[in-house]
N, C-alpha and C positions, 0 to 999 in steps of 0.2 A: 465121755459120753457119760451120766450118772444117772438113777431112776432112786429119787428122795419120797419114801413115805412119810405123812406128817403123822404127829405124836397121835393124834387122835384117830387116824386112821379114813380121816374123810379125805382125803386128798392124794393124789400120786402128781408128782411133776417129773419132767423128762428134760433136762438142761444140756447145754454142749458148755466147750471151754469157749473162752473169748481172747482178745489180743491181752487184753491186763492181766490175763494169768487166772481169773476169775471164771465163775459161771454165768454163761446166759439164759435163761428160760427160753427153752424151745417148744414144750406141750405141759399144760396142765391140766387134772386130770380130777374134778369132784365126785366125790362119792356121797351119795345120798344118806343125811343122816340116821334113815328110820329103813326099815327093813332090811338091813343089813345083813348079810351072811356070810359064811363063809365060803359058800357054794358062789355067791355072786363075785368073790374075792377070787377065787380061784379061776372064773370065767375070764374076769378082767385081767389076772395077770396071763393068762393063756392068748388071750386077743395081743395083749403088749407084746409078747413072745413074737408075736406073728409079724407086729409094723415093726419093731425095732432093727431088724437086720436092714429093712428097708429104709427107715430114717438115717440109719448108720451109714449105709452106701451115699446115700444124696448128700447127708452132711459132709464125707469124706471128699466128694466128687468137687462141691463148693469150693471148701477149705483148699485143695488141691490147685484150684482156678484163681487162688487169692481172692475170692469173697467169702469170705467168713463168717459177716456181718446179717446174713442170709437170714430173716425168722419168720419167713414164709413158705410155704408149698408156691407161691404164684413167682416168687423170685428163682425158687429152684426150677419151676418149669420153665424158666428163661433161659436158665443158665442149660439146661439138659438139652434144648432143642425143641424142637417142634414135634417131632417123630414121637419123642415119647410120652410127651403128654398131651397127644393130640391138637397143637397147634399148627396154622398153614403156613407155609414159607413164601414171602411178601415177593422174592426178587424172582420167583418162577412167573406169578402172575405178571409182575410187571415186564419182564420179558415176551411174553406170549401177547399183552396189551400192544408193544411197541411194534410187534410184526405185524400185527392187525394194522396199526398205523401204516407201516413201509409199504403194506399191498396194497391200499388204498393210494397210498401216494405214488405208487408205480405206475397208475391209471393216467393222471395228472402231469400238466404242462409245469414245469418251472416257471414261475411270472416273472417277465421279462424285465419289472423295476427292483426285483430284488437283489438285491447290492451284496456279491458272493465271496465270501472269506479268501485270502488267499494261501493262508497254511492253516496247519490245524490248530496252533496256539491261537492263532487269529480266532478262529472257529470257538474254542472253549473259552474267549474271552468275551467274545461276543456273548455265550451262552449265559457266561455269569453277570455280565451287562444289562442286558438286555430281558433277560427271563422269557425267554420264549416257549412258545407252547410246543408238545411234543410233535405236531404236524409239523409247525414249521420249521423247528429242528429238522425232521427228515425231508424237507423240501431242498432246506440248505443242502444236506447231505449229499443229495440227489443233484444239485445242482451242480456243485464241485466235483461231484466223480465223471457227470455228463464232460464238463469243462476239460479235464483232463484225460479222459480217453478220447474227445476233439484232436487236444494239440499233443497227444502220441501219435495218434493214426496223422496228422499233418507232416508232423516231423520224421513217420516213417515214409510218406510220398516224398518229402524234401530229399531223403537220403536215399530213394531209390531213383531220382532224378537226377541229382550229383554222380552217384556211382554210372549212370547210363552217358552222362556227358564225360567222363572220367573214362568210361571203355570204349568211348568213338574217338577221343581226342587220341593224336601223334605224341609221345611223350618228346620233351625237348633233347633228351640225349640221341634216342633215333634219329628226327627232323634232323638234328645237327650232326649225324651219321651221313645220312642221304646227302644233305649238302657240300661236306666236306670230299666226299667220294665222287659228287659228279664234278667239283671243281676238278678233281683229282685226273678224271677221265679227260677231261680239255687241256689239261697241262702234261700230263705224263703219257709217253707210248704207249710205256707198258702195259699202262691202266687199259688202252685201249686194243693189245694184242687179241687176235682172232682168239675165239672159244668156240670149239677146240681147237689146238693145232691142225693144219691140213693134212697132214698124213691120219691124222685120228676120225678124221670128218666121215669116213665109211662105216664106223662104229656106232656113231648114231642111228643106224637102222638096222644094224646086226641082232637079230633075233635069238642068237644064243648069248645074249647078254640081257641082265637084268635092268631094267628102264622104269625110271621114276620119273612120275610129272608132278611138277609143285608151281602151284599158281598163287603171284602173292606180291605187294609193294613194300614190303617190309624186310628190308636187309638184313639188319639184325636176326630176325626168327629165320629166314631163310637159310641163311649161315648155320644155325645151331641144328636145322632139321639134316639139311646135307652132313655136317661132321658126326652128329649122331651115327647116324646111316652107314658111312664111312667105318666110325671106329668101333663101330659093334659087328659089324659085317664080317664075317671068316673066310670070304673071297670081297675083298673091296675090288680088286682088279675087275671083277664084272661088273661093277656100277657105272651107270651112265644117268648121270640127272639130266633131264629137261627143265630149266628154270622158266616159268613165263613173267613176264611182269611187264606193266604196263606203261605209256612213252616217257612219263616225268621221271618214271623211277630206273629206265632201263640203264643211262648212263655209269648213275652209283651201282647198281646190282650188278653190271658188266665190268666195273673198277674193282670192286669186291672180290670177284672168283678169279679176277685175273690176277691179282696181286696176292692174295691166300688159295695156290692152288692145291686139291685135295688128291694127289696122286696117290695110288695107280688110278682111282678113279676118273671118271669123265665127266664133266660140267659143260653144257649149253645153257648160252644164255638168251631168249630171246624175248622181243617187246610185241606185244599185242601189233602194231602196227607192221609189222615183220613179215603177219602173215597173210598169204594173198586171199586165201580163201574167205578172211574173215572181211566180208565185204557187206554194205547192206543188202543185198540181193539176199546173201545166205542167212542173214542172222536180222529180219527185217523185225521180230517182235521185241527183240532184247533193245533195238534201235529206241523204239516206242518206250517202253520200259522206261530208259534210261532221260528220255525228252519229256515222257509226260507232264505234264503241269501237276497234276494230281497226285500224282506218285512222287514226286521231288516232293513237295509239300507235306504227303504224309511221312516221309522220311527225314527230312530237313527241316519240318517245321515246327511249330510252339506242340510237345506232345503232351500239356495239362490243357489248352483251351478245346473247350466242346467234351474233353472228358469227365463225365459223372462218378467223381471220385465217392461219393455216396455210396454207391450200391458195388463199388468195387475193391476186393479187397489185394492189400500189398501185394500176396504172391500174384494174383491176377495181371495186377500193373506193373507187376517186375517182369511177366513173361510180356506182355504187350509191350513195353521198352525195348527188350530184346529184340521184338520182330520187325521195330521200326530202326534198328541199326543200317545206317546207309552203304553199308558194305554187300546187302542184299541186293541192289540195284546195280553194283556193278559187275560188267563185263566179265572181271575179272573171278568175281565168284559162278557164274554160270556158265566158263568156258570149259568147266568139264564134260557138257553135256557134246562137246562138238570134238572131242579125241581122237574117233576114228578118219576125221576130216582134217584133222592136224597133223596127224602121226601118220600117213597112208599106208606106210610099208613095216610099221609093227602090228605084231601078232595080240603080243599082252602086255600090259603095263599098270604098277600099282602108282595109284593118285594117292598123294599127301597134303592133307593141310597143314599150313605155316604154323599153327598153333600145337604141333606132338613133336613128341622125343621118340627117337628111335632105340632102344634097348638091349636089342637082340638080334642076331642076323635074320636077314628077313628071306634068303633064299631059299628057303622052302615054299614061300610062298608061290614061286612060281609051277614049284612040283603039284598045287593042289588041282584035283579033278574037280571042273565046274559044272562036270556035268550038263555040258552044252548049254547051260545058263553067260550071261552076259557080266553080273556083278558077282564078285566075292563080297558079303561084307557081316558085320555081328549084328545079330538082331538086339534090339533094345526093349522087348516087351516080355522078359523071361529073370529080369532080376525084380530085388525086392526093395528095392530105394526107389521114392517115388519122383525124383527128378531126374535121372537119366535113363536106366533100365528099367523102366516100368511102361515105355512109351506105346502106343496102339494107334491107328487112323483115327480114331476120334481125339485124342491130343493137340492134331496139326488140322483137320479138316471141321468146317461148319455143315454138320447135318441136317442142318434146319434146310439146307439150299437145296432144291431140288434136283439138279443136275448130281450133286454130292451125294445123295440119299439115294439116287437111282444107279448110279456105277462104282460104290464103293462100299466095303462092308468098314464098319466103325470097330469091329474087334479085332479086325486084321494085323499083325505084327508089323511094325515099322524095323527100320533097320539104321545104319549112323552111314553118314559119311565122315570122311576124315581120313581113313585107310580103306583103300578099296581096291581087290583085284579085278581090273578089267579085260576082259577076253577081246579084243578088239576085232579079232576076225570074225565072233559070232556075231555081234554088237552090229555090224554092217548089213547082215542079214534082216535085221529087223525094222521096224517103223519108230524107234525109241527117241529122235529127235526130234519127227514130225508130232508124235503125242504131248510130248513137253512144249514145243511152241503152240501148240493148239489148245491146252487146258492153260497157257500161261493168255491166250488172247481172252479165253471165257473168264479168268478171274478179271481182266481189265475190262471188260464188259459190266462185270456185276460189281464194280467199284471195289475191287479186294475182300469181297465177302463173303469168299468160296476158300480163303487160309489168308492167313496173314505172314506167315514165317518164312520168308528168305527163299532158299532153293531147294529145299528138302521137301516140301510136299510136292510140286510136279514133278520132281522126280520119282519120288514113292509110288505118284501114278502113272510115269511112264514106262518105270522098271517094273510095273509089276508080270509078274509072271518070269521075269529075267533075274530074278535073284538068288544067289545060292549063298545060305547059311554057314558061317565060316567060325572056329570057337572063338568064345569069347577072351581067351587069351593074348588072342592076336591085338585088339586094341579095347585098352581100360578107357570110358569116356568119363567126364566130369569132373576133372582137376580144376576147370574153372568155375565151377559151378559150388560146390561143396566142400570145407574145408576137413570133413569129417571122414574121407576119401583113407581106406583101408592103406596104411604105408607096406605093409607087407605083402597086400595084392598090388599095389603100385610098382615095388620090384619087382615082381614077377613077370607083369606085362609085359611084352614085346615093343608095343608103342603105346605110351598114355599121351593122352588127348587132352590138353587146356580148355575144352571148349566151355563158352559160358564169356562170363564178362572177366572174369579176374585172373587176364591171362599174365603170367609169369613174368613179362618186361613191364607190366604197371606197377606203380606204389599199392594197387590195390590187390594186386595179386597175394596169393595166400602164403606168409612164409615158410611153414614147414616143408609144401611143396614144391618151393622155388629153387632150392638146390640140386632137384632133379634136372632140370632145365639148366641153371647158372653153367653146370660144370662143362657145356659144350661150346661156352662163351669163350672167343680166343681175347681173353685179358692182357696178351702179350700186343696186341694190335696197336699201334700208333695212335689209330684213327678210334677205336674204344678209350683207348686212355684219354684223349684229349676231349673227347665228348662228355664225360664223366658218366658214363653207361654203369648204371643200377650202383653206385657209389654210395 
């Protein structure tokens, strides 16, 4: 930059260099010819001294940005930005206008005749070709998002339905195992041998031994429960297993334990049809449950027809599907309420579900003082996870029903089935069975509006006041619900419970939790090999 005074001192020129190596005029100040004085010159130079640094800075900035042909303050203002020279930022105004349009469109319906683009690229293409207004663009964007939300929601419900059917079905390998063992029962005398052998029969009612009761129609699952209990026990010779199954599975179940003894433990296999006490006169309610058309339709019918999915969350729908598992109307699932009658000579038993694995010696359970209570169980209201260990009565019952609201407290702590210590001697002094039947009848009368989920709700009512909480380390739940189970906690638990849909024998079971179960599968058995179980 140069300052040039004309020979006559009548003009002062401020110039800057250009690309050609010359100088371009930036500012020219003319000085009046008359009345010129040195005082005026001094004031002029003083003003220029103040302005020149700012002009130099502006010019330097423009040069650095590659625009060295700007010859006006307007050009410099555009380059330096709106804040420096007082110009407004149009982008902010555009955003505010667009947000205003979005709010307006939010309360409007997307026209049914509007053809929505299938992809973002198609949206951009149509915007270029058709020059939509901002409102039309906002409506189209809203329509695309609503369509995507509907499709995602429908896919989630379809996934839940498929998972429900997969969880309710019998895997091919397990069905094969049952058929082969049933055939073995008819053709192999050794598979039909008496269980236990005649000399051991008195031990079935010996109260100094540790008696387990297992009710199931799943042969593979039963084998894992028994194997894990025996292998984890410090005193396997004191273990007696009473395995209860249905008529169709009895032959196969008997064959498995006859051909695969777990000595020194004792195993007894009995079918429901072999208990004289289980007659229609003694269990009329359960006969009604299994034969009731409405209940059969509820548990075996179409689970989507009549359901208002628009007002249902996927989690709520999953819970409802879980409650409609056909196993909940099976007598095998209700059999535990009749333990005092089925085993009249026993004082204390541990009842196990077929989806558990025993990892520790359970002998100390028989030393627990239940303090006169009937049911030793783990409470499920004191944990942090929302799926398993934060359950209270409100999670199981419909408190809008007057009978439920009158008789129950929604904040009362729930407890778990799956591993329970039952004092049968104390149980026989109560009316637990009659209360269970009574509430089942009431729920039938109310068309299942009092509760939906299987056998636990009526048990929560019937055992009310008869439950003694035991330490949670004895029974860890939720391995069939959540794949985020803490592996360290799983390893430490005495009994782990795969309650939920993701059973370890199903393909939809959680892979990282499955080894805790498969380690007790007898893969050396020819029956297991030939049925290709979990290959």
